[in-house]
C-alpha positions as CSV (number, residue, x, y, z in Angstrom):
1,M,-5.0,-6.0,35.5
2,D,-1.9,-5.2,37.5
3,P,-2.5,-6.8,41.0
4,E,-1.4,-5.2,44.2
5,P,1.2,-7.6,45.6
6,G,0.1,-9.3,48.8
7,R,-3.6,-8.2,48.6
8,V,-6.1,-11.0,49.3
9,L,-9.8,-10.6,48.6
10,H,-12.1,-13.0,50.5
11,L,-15.5,-13.9,49.1
12,L,-18.0,-14.7,51.8
13,K,-21.7,-15.7,51.7
14,V,-22.4,-13.9,55.0
15,S,-20.6,-12.0,57.7
16,L,-20.9,-10.2,61.1
17,P,-22.7,-8.1,62.2
18,Q,-25.8,-9.2,60.3
19,R,-25.2,-12.9,60.9
20,T,-23.8,-14.4,64.0
21,S,-23.4,-18.0,62.8
22,G,-20.3,-20.2,63.2
23,Y,-19.5,-19.4,59.5
24,A,-19.5,-15.6,60.2
25,V,-17.5,-16.0,63.4
26,R,-14.9,-18.1,61.7
27,S,-14.5,-15.5,58.9
28,A,-14.2,-12.6,61.3
29,Y,-11.5,-14.3,63.4
30,L,-9.4,-15.7,60.6
31,L,-9.5,-12.6,58.5
32,G,-8.9,-10.4,61.5
33,E,-5.9,-12.4,62.5
34,R,-4.5,-12.2,59.0
35,A,-4.9,-8.4,59.0
36,R,-3.3,-8.1,62.4
37,G,-0.4,-10.1,61.1
38,G,0.2,-7.5,58.4
39,E,-1.6,-8.9,55.4
40,D,-3.5,-6.6,53.1
41,V,-7.0,-8.2,53.6
42,L,-10.3,-7.3,51.9
43,A,-13.6,-9.1,51.9
44,A,-16.7,-9.0,49.7
45,T,-20.0,-10.7,50.7
46,A,-22.4,-12.4,48.3
47,L,-24.5,-10.3,45.9
48,D,-27.6,-8.8,47.7
49,F,-26.3,-9.7,51.2
50,P,-27.5,-8.7,53.8
51,G,-30.9,-8.2,52.2
52,E,-31.5,-5.0,54.2
53,P,-30.1,-1.5,54.1
54,A,-26.3,-1.5,54.8
55,P,-23.4,0.8,54.0
56,P,-21.4,-0.1,50.9
57,V,-18.4,-0.8,53.0
58,E,-18.4,-2.1,56.6
59,T,-15.4,-2.8,58.8
60,V,-15.6,-6.2,60.6
61,A,-12.7,-7.3,62.9
62,G,-10.5,-4.6,61.3
63,V,-11.2,-5.8,57.7
64,R,-13.2,-3.8,55.1
65,H,-16.2,-5.8,53.8
66,L,-17.6,-4.7,50.5
67,R,-21.4,-5.1,50.3
68,L,-22.3,-6.1,46.7
69,T,-25.9,-4.8,46.9
70,R,-28.2,-3.8,44.1
71,E,-30.8,-1.0,44.0
72,E,-33.3,-3.3,42.5
73,V,-33.3,-7.1,43.0
74,P,-35.3,-8.9,40.3
75,A,-38.5,-10.5,41.7
76,R,-37.8,-13.6,39.8
77,E,-34.2,-14.5,38.9
78,G,-32.8,-17.8,37.8
79,A,-29.6,-19.2,39.4
80,D,-27.5,-18.6,36.3
81,A,-28.7,-15.0,35.9
82,Y,-27.9,-14.4,39.6
83,L,-24.4,-15.9,39.4
84,D,-23.7,-13.9,36.2
85,A,-24.8,-10.6,37.9
86,F,-22.7,-11.6,40.9
87,A,-19.6,-12.3,38.9
88,R,-19.9,-9.0,36.9
89,R,-20.3,-7.0,40.1
90,L,-17.4,-8.8,41.7
91,L,-15.2,-8.2,38.6
92,A,-15.8,-4.5,38.9
93,E,-14.6,-4.6,42.5
94,V,-11.6,-6.7,41.6
95,V,-10.6,-4.3,38.9
96,R,-11.0,-1.4,41.4
97,H,-9.1,-3.1,44.3
98,R,-6.6,-5.2,42.3
99,P,-6.1,-8.2,44.7
100,A,-3.3,-10.7,44.0
101,L,-5.4,-13.6,45.2
102,L,-9.1,-14.5,45.4
103,H,-10.1,-16.7,48.4
104,A,-13.7,-18.0,47.9
105,H,-15.4,-19.6,50.9
106,S,-18.3,-22.1,50.7
107,G,-21.7,-20.6,49.7
108,H,-25.2,-21.8,50.5
109,R,-24.9,-24.7,48.1
110,G,-21.1,-25.0,48.6
111,Y,-19.8,-24.2,45.1
112,E,-21.5,-21.1,43.9
113,L,-19.1,-18.5,45.4
114,A,-16.2,-20.6,44.0
115,L,-17.9,-20.6,40.5
116,V,-18.1,-16.8,40.7
117,A,-14.5,-16.4,41.9
118,L,-13.2,-18.8,39.2
119,A,-15.0,-16.9,36.5
120,V,-13.4,-13.6,37.7
121,G,-10.1,-15.4,38.1
122,R,-10.1,-16.5,34.5
123,A,-11.0,-13.0,33.3
124,T,-8.2,-11.4,35.3
125,G,-5.5,-14.1,35.6
126,I,-5.8,-14.0,39.4
127,P,-5.4,-17.4,41.2
128,V,-8.3,-18.7,43.3
129,V,-8.2,-20.6,46.7
130,Y,-11.4,-22.4,47.5
131,E,-12.2,-23.0,51.2
132,V,-14.6,-25.9,51.7
133,R,-16.5,-25.3,54.9
134,G,-19.1,-28.1,54.5
135,L,-20.0,-30.8,52.0
136,F,-23.4,-29.3,51.0
137,E,-24.4,-31.7,48.2
138,G,-25.9,-33.9,50.9
139,V,-27.9,-31.3,52.7
140,W,-30.5,-30.4,50.1
141,T,-33.2,-32.1,52.2
142,S,-33.8,-32.8,55.9
143,D,-34.8,-36.4,54.9
144,V,-31.6,-38.1,55.9
145,E,-32.5,-41.3,54.1
146,R,-33.0,-39.5,50.8
147,A,-30.2,-36.9,51.1
148,T,-27.5,-38.9,49.2
149,D,-29.8,-41.1,47.1
150,S,-30.9,-38.7,44.4
151,E,-29.9,-37.2,41.0
152,L,-29.7,-33.8,42.7
153,Y,-27.0,-35.1,45.1
154,R,-25.0,-36.6,42.2
155,L,-25.2,-33.5,40.1
156,R,-24.2,-31.2,43.0
157,R,-21.3,-33.5,44.0
158,A,-20.1,-33.6,40.4
159,L,-20.1,-29.8,40.2
160,E,-18.4,-29.4,43.6
161,T,-15.7,-31.9,42.5
162,R,-15.2,-29.9,39.3
163,V,-14.7,-26.7,41.2
164,L,-12.3,-28.3,43.6
165,G,-10.2,-29.4,40.6
166,E,-10.2,-25.9,39.1
167,A,-9.1,-24.1,42.2
168,A,-5.3,-23.4,42.5
169,A,-5.5,-24.6,46.2
170,V,-8.1,-25.9,48.5
171,V,-8.6,-25.3,52.2
172,T,-10.9,-27.4,54.4
173,L,-11.8,-27.9,58.0
174,S,-10.9,-31.4,59.1
175,E,-8.9,-34.4,58.1
176,S,-12.1,-36.4,57.4
177,M,-13.2,-33.6,54.9
178,R,-9.8,-33.6,53.3
179,Q,-9.9,-37.3,52.7
180,D,-13.4,-37.0,51.2
181,I,-12.0,-34.4,48.8
182,L,-9.0,-36.5,47.9
183,D,-11.2,-39.6,47.3
184,R,-13.3,-37.8,44.5
185,P,-12.5,-39.0,41.0
186,G,-12.6,-35.8,38.9
187,Q,-12.3,-35.3,35.2
188,G,-8.6,-34.7,35.4
189,G,-8.0,-37.5,37.9
190,R,-7.9,-37.2,41.7
191,I,-6.8,-34.0,43.4
192,D,-3.2,-33.7,44.4
193,P,-3.0,-34.1,48.2
194,A,-0.4,-31.4,48.3
195,R,-3.0,-28.9,47.1
196,V,-5.5,-29.5,50.1
197,V,-4.7,-27.7,53.3
198,V,-6.5,-28.3,56.6
199,V,-7.4,-25.1,58.6
200,P,-9.7,-26.3,61.5
201,N,-12.1,-24.3,63.5
202,G,-10.8,-22.6,66.6
203,V,-11.5,-20.3,69.5
204,D,-10.5,-16.9,70.8
205,D,-8.9,-18.1,74.0
206,Q,-8.9,-14.6,75.4
207,A,-12.6,-14.0,75.0
208,I,-13.8,-17.6,75.7
209,A,-12.8,-18.8,79.1
210,P,-14.3,-20.6,82.1
211,R,-16.7,-18.4,84.0
212,T,-19.0,-18.7,87.1
213,P,-22.5,-19.8,86.3
214,R,-25.1,-17.0,86.8
215,A,-27.3,-18.0,89.7
216,D,-30.2,-15.9,88.4
217,L,-30.1,-17.7,85.0
218,R,-30.0,-21.1,86.7
219,R,-33.1,-20.1,88.7
220,R,-34.9,-18.7,85.7
221,L,-34.4,-21.9,83.7
222,G,-35.3,-24.2,86.7
223,L,-31.8,-25.8,87.0
224,D,-31.1,-25.3,90.7
225,D,-31.0,-29.0,91.8
226,A,-30.1,-30.6,88.4
227,F,-27.1,-32.2,86.8
228,V,-27.2,-30.1,83.6
229,V,-26.2,-31.4,80.2
230,G,-26.7,-29.6,76.9
231,Y,-25.8,-28.6,73.4
232,V,-25.5,-25.2,71.6
233,S,-26.6,-25.5,68.0
234,N,-29.4,-24.6,65.6
235,L,-32.5,-26.7,65.7
236,D,-33.0,-26.8,61.9
237,H,-31.5,-30.1,60.8
238,P,-32.0,-33.6,62.1
239,R,-28.2,-34.3,61.9
240,E,-27.7,-32.4,65.1
241,G,-29.5,-35.3,66.9
242,Q,-31.0,-33.3,69.9
243,E,-33.7,-36.0,70.1
244,V,-31.0,-38.5,71.2
245,L,-30.1,-36.2,74.1
246,V,-33.8,-35.8,75.0
247,E,-34.3,-39.6,75.1
248,A,-31.1,-40.1,77.2
249,V,-32.5,-37.6,79.7
250,A,-35.8,-39.5,79.8
251,Q,-34.0,-42.7,80.5
252,L,-32.0,-41.2,83.3
253,R,-35.1,-39.5,84.8
254,R,-36.9,-42.9,84.8
255,R,-34.1,-44.1,87.0
256,G,-34.6,-41.2,89.4
257,I,-31.5,-39.4,88.3
258,P,-32.0,-35.5,88.4
259,V,-30.7,-34.6,84.9
260,T,-31.9,-31.7,82.9
261,A,-31.0,-30.9,79.3
262,V,-30.5,-27.3,78.0
263,L,-30.7,-26.9,74.2
264,V,-29.5,-23.5,73.2
265,G,-30.5,-22.2,69.8
266,G,-33.5,-21.6,67.6
267,G,-34.9,-23.3,64.6
268,E,-37.8,-25.0,62.9
269,R,-37.5,-28.2,64.8
270,A,-38.0,-26.6,68.2
271,E,-41.7,-27.6,68.5
272,S,-41.1,-31.2,67.5
273,L,-38.3,-31.5,70.1
274,R,-40.7,-30.0,72.7
275,Q,-43.4,-32.5,71.7
276,R,-40.9,-35.4,71.9
277,A,-39.9,-34.3,75.4
278,A,-43.6,-34.2,76.3
279,D,-44.2,-37.6,74.9
280,L,-41.4,-39.0,77.0
281,G,-42.7,-37.2,80.1
282,V,-39.7,-34.9,80.5
283,V,-40.9,-31.7,79.1
284,E,-40.1,-29.9,82.3
285,H,-36.6,-31.3,82.2
286,V,-35.7,-30.2,78.7
287,V,-35.1,-26.5,78.4
288,L,-35.3,-25.0,74.9
289,T,-33.9,-21.5,75.2
290,G,-34.6,-20.3,71.7
291,Q,-32.2,-18.0,69.9
292,V,-29.8,-16.4,72.4
293,P,-27.9,-13.1,71.7
294,H,-24.4,-13.8,70.7
295,A,-23.0,-11.8,73.6
296,E,-24.9,-14.0,76.1
297,V,-24.1,-17.5,74.7
298,G,-21.1,-17.9,77.1
299,D,-23.5,-17.6,80.1
300,Y,-25.4,-20.5,78.8
301,Y,-22.3,-22.6,78.2
302,A,-21.4,-21.9,81.9
303,L,-24.6,-23.5,83.1
304,L,-23.6,-26.9,81.8
305,D,-21.9,-29.7,83.7
306,V,-21.3,-31.7,80.4
307,F,-21.5,-30.5,76.8
308,V,-23.0,-33.1,74.4
309,V,-22.7,-33.2,70.6
310,P,-25.4,-35.9,69.8
311,R,-25.1,-35.8,66.0
312,I,-26.6,-38.8,64.2
313,D,-24.7,-41.0,61.7
314,E,-25.2,-38.9,58.6
315,R,-22.8,-38.0,55.8
316,A,-22.2,-34.3,56.8
317,A,-22.0,-35.2,60.5
318,R,-19.4,-37.9,59.7
319,L,-17.2,-35.4,57.9
320,V,-17.7,-31.8,59.1
321,T,-16.3,-30.6,62.4
322,P,-18.6,-28.1,64.2
323,L,-17.3,-25.0,66.0
324,K,-19.2,-25.4,69.2
325,P,-17.2,-28.3,70.8
326,Y,-14.0,-26.1,70.6
327,E,-15.8,-23.3,72.4
328,A,-17.1,-25.7,75.1
329,M,-13.5,-26.9,75.7
330,A,-12.3,-23.4,75.9
331,M,-15.0,-22.7,78.5
332,G,-13.6,-25.6,80.6
333,L,-16.4,-28.1,80.0
334,P,-16.1,-31.8,79.6
335,V,-17.3,-32.9,76.2
336,V,-19.2,-36.0,75.0
337,V,-19.7,-36.6,71.3
338,S,-21.1,-39.2,68.9
339,A,-18.5,-41.6,67.7
340,L,-18.2,-40.1,64.2
341,P,-14.9,-39.4,62.4
342,A,-15.1,-35.6,62.4
343,L,-16.0,-35.5,66.1
344,L,-13.4,-38.1,67.2
345,E,-10.8,-35.8,65.7
346,I,-11.8,-33.3,68.3
347,V,-11.8,-35.5,71.4
348,G,-8.9,-37.7,70.5
349,D,-8.6,-41.2,72.1
350,A,-10.7,-40.3,75.1
351,E,-8.1,-38.0,76.5
352,R,-10.1,-34.8,75.7
353,G,-13.6,-36.2,75.7
354,V,-15.9,-39.2,75.7
355,A,-17.6,-40.8,72.7
356,F,-20.7,-42.9,72.4
357,P,-22.3,-44.8,69.5
358,A,-24.2,-42.3,67.3
359,G,-27.9,-42.4,67.8
360,D,-27.7,-44.7,70.9
361,A,-29.6,-42.9,73.6
362,A,-29.1,-45.7,76.1
363,A,-25.3,-45.6,75.7
364,L,-25.4,-41.8,76.0
365,A,-27.4,-42.1,79.2
366,E,-24.7,-44.5,80.6
367,V,-21.9,-42.1,79.7
368,L,-23.6,-39.1,81.3
369,D,-24.4,-41.1,84.5
370,R,-20.8,-42.2,84.9
371,L,-19.6,-38.6,84.5
372,R,-22.2,-37.4,86.9
373,Q,-20.8,-39.7,89.5
374,D,-17.2,-38.9,88.8
375,P,-16.4,-35.2,89.3
376,A,-12.7,-35.9,89.1
377,R,-13.0,-37.4,85.6
378,R,-15.1,-34.4,84.5
379,A,-12.4,-32.1,85.8
380,E,-9.7,-34.1,84.1
381,L,-11.5,-34.0,80.7
382,A,-12.2,-30.3,81.1
383,A,-8.6,-29.5,81.8
384,A,-7.2,-31.6,79.0
385,G,-9.7,-30.1,76.5
386,R,-9.0,-26.5,77.5
387,S,-5.2,-27.1,77.4
388,W,-5.5,-28.6,73.9
389,V,-7.5,-25.8,72.3
390,R,-5.3,-23.2,73.9
391,E,-2.2,-24.9,72.4
392,H,-3.6,-26.1,69.0
393,R,-6.9,-24.4,68.2
394,T,-6.5,-20.6,68.7
395,W,-7.5,-18.5,65.7
396,R,-4.1,-16.8,65.7
397,A,-2.2,-20.1,65.2
398,L,-4.8,-21.4,62.7
399,A,-4.8,-18.3,60.6
400,A,-1.1,-18.9,59.9
401,R,-2.0,-22.1,58.0
402,Y,-3.4,-20.0,55.2
403,D,0.3,-19.3,54.3
404,E,0.6,-22.8,52.9
405,A,-2.4,-22.5,50.7
406,Y,-1.5,-19.1,49.4
407,A,2.0,-20.2,48.6
408,L,0.6,-23.1,46.5
409,A,-1.9,-20.8,44.7
410,T,0.5,-18.0,43.9
411,R,3.6,-20.0,43.0
412,G,5.0,-18.4,39.9
413,S,2.4,-15.6,40.0
414,A,3.5,-12.0,39.3
415,G,1.2,-10.8,42.2
416,G,2.6,-13.3,44.7
417,L,2.2,-12.9,48.4
418,G,5.8,-13.0,49.3
419,E,7.1,-14.3,52.6
420,P,4.7,-16.0,55.1
421,L,3.2,-13.6,57.6
422,H,3.6,-15.9,60.6
423,G,6.4,-18.0,62.1
424,G,6.7,-21.6,60.9
425,D,6.5,-22.9,64.5
426,E,2.8,-22.0,64.6
427,L,2.1,-24.1,61.5
428,R,2.9,-27.2,63.6
């Protein structure tokens, strides 16, 4: 195959508009910024996505997304058969569109999209970049105690490590994730640190900015006289630790402090969180909004006096940086996080946010009460966080970091990507 110089094909598990997750938002912004910078960008979503009628090609953020759908999906299909069908379908699109580089992003299990891309890369001679957006080997169960103590965890970790070793370059989200990747003993030895590039999550600083809280929404949620703390995240996995925030609210309420928590998002743990709030006697002071339309999420951020990331001490939580704290900072909110490595990267040494020991509701209650009594400190944290994300975490600046990974992957390749698309200053 004769590749089209400079053309990059991204392989994604999901995308906008059918999914509005942080994964889909990150993809849309980074790919869109690369296209606006002049790169020839194309995307393909996983075989059978979105699972509903969709045109064969959709434009998302100015980038064409190929939908690899099938007229008939087998009622029962093993994982190997699915990946084989996926790879063959992707190969046909690669031959048709002739990219110079394949950029595979994490799949539902992590490695499966990279496996498909590497198979197609071997067949065509196209280099593959693998973007690790999470360390999924430890999230096969919601039982945190069992998650990393099983044969399944060891098998998945070994396969993830093998894929990391085969990719021409690796992109990941945080320094803590990068270190985990570098610490893995693979079959060919440890991965060369020069091959692993960090491209953090970011924000659209034009679209996400401080706004006045909606009085009607405050009234509807019963927040008129409360100091409002909250979190925006799904309610599906215990790692998010919303229970810790509920317990902190209960402790503050027992001391007569008028605090209310707003938990924005839907998920299977909603009922258990509601029951926990009832057991603690604060069900009327813990608002579970359910799933909120993407266009309205900013209105819910604006209701908060403090944004809290109460993640528990669990492997993925220690290593993976979420998108939402960056959005909260861009909204001008003071941020409080569990003292876990990935979250401490976001808040720095207390200059952009406050940390508390993970899982310690009493310590969180103390932090929230101190901030409640100190509006000047809240304003200081909010200003520092907003200034930092505007300077270091805009999607435009972060998209430029792909230049480094692509240069590594295509070095010596006939279909190389040529000169970087963005100025070197933005890489710093």
